[in-house]
N, C-alpha and C positions, 0 to 999 in steps of 0.2 A: 504494500500500500504506500503510495507517495504521500507527501505532506499535504498535497492539495485534495486528496481523496478523503472522504469521510468514511466512517466504518460502514455506512449503508451502501457506499459505492464499491466496497471491497468484494472481490469474487475469488472463489477457490480456483486454482489452476488444475485442470484435468489434462493429463498427458496420456495419449493413446500409446499402445505398445510400440508403434513405429515412430513416435515423436521423439526427436533427440538429435544430437550431433555426433556422428560417427567419426572418430579420429583414429586411424591406424598408425601406430608408432612402434617400429621395431618388432613387429609380429604380435603386438597386443592390440586387440580391438577394444578401444575405449568408446563406449556409447553414453555420452553425457545426456542424461534425462533432464537435469536441471543445472543451470549455470548461474553465474553472478547476475546475469541479465534477468533471470526469472525470480531470484530470491533477494534482490536488493543487496547483493554481496554477502549475505549471511552465510550461505553454504552452497556447495555444488554436490551433485549426486550422479554417480555413474554406475553402469553395469559394464564389467569388462570380461573378456574371454581370452584365454591363453590355450593354445594347442600344446600337446605334449612336447616337453623339451624346451619350451620357450622361457627365456629369462625376462621377467617383468621389470625388475629394478634391482641393481646391486644395492648392498646396504648403504643407506644414506640417512641424513638427518635434516628435518625441516625446522627453521626457526620462526616461520611466519604463519604456519597453519597446522592443524591436527588432521590426521587421517584415520578412518575407521574402516576396516576390511571385514566383510561378512561373506562366507563361502556358501554358494547356492548348490553347485554341482561339481563333482569331481574332487580332486585333492589339490591343495595349494601348499607349497612349501614356503614357510615364512621365516625370515630372519627376525628374531625378536630382541636382539641386543645381547642375548646369552648364547646364541647359536641358531641352528635351524630346527624347525619342528614342522612336520607334515600334518595337515589337518583336513577335515572333510566338511560336509554340509552342516551348517549350524554354528560353526566356530567363528568367533569374532576376535580380531586383533585391534586394539586401540593404540595407535601410534601418535601419542600427543607430542607437541613441540619439544624438541630436544632429545627424543628417544630414537635410537638407531633402529631401522627396519628395512626390509627388502622382501621381494617375493619372486617365485618362479614356479613353473609347473614341472616337477620332477617325475610326475606320474605318466601313465600310459593313456589316459583319457583327457579330453578337453575339460578345462576348468572354467566355470562361470562364477563370478563373485560380484559383490557390490562394494562401492567405496564412497564414503561421505567425506568431504573436505570442508573444514570450517576454520576461518572464513573462506568464502569462495575466492577464486582467482587462479588457482593452480592449473585449471583447465587451459590457461594461456600457455603454460609450459608445453603441453601436448600439441597445442595449435602451432606453436613456434617450431618445434622439432618436425612436425609433419610438413609444414611449409618449407623448411630448409631442405628436407629430403626430396620433396616434390620439385624443388628448384635444382636438384642434382647433387646436394651435399651427401657425403658418406657419414653414416652414424658411427662416430668414434667417441672414445672416452673424453677427448678434448672438446668436441662439439657439445656433448651432453653436459659437461662441466660448465661450459660457457652459458648454456641456457639455464641450468640449475641455479647458477649464481644470481641470475635475474629474478629468481623466485625464492630467494633466501633459503636455498637448499645446498648442502655440501655432502660430499662422499664421506663414508665412514669405513674405516678399516677395521675388520673384525678380527 
């Protein structure tokens, strides 16, 4: 709701299953259902899909937002700061600011999961990487580090 809207003008936002922004980055299908534009910057919400053997993100740390991962299907191998743990449907990882985390699909089946970012804005990272690759850039550790630094994120050595 904007400042100019009264509570009687407010409307709930219904998103159909096909509504969202699909961003394919390094083999991860990020389907953003809600972004900063929908939530006034409060949070963004995505469903992501990883094929078997795909690395989602090496261990890293965010200083500007929190992330919450919830597994829907398959198995997701999560780095939780103490090492890796493989989890299945119903498991939730809360990676609040300052906590190292990462994820990959070490299993043999496709993994689907949800991720909530608060506040919103990190979807810009995925947009930037996707645009660079579409323009011909190769995904390297240096390229990712450059984009991560724009979004207050740093690599973490485990």
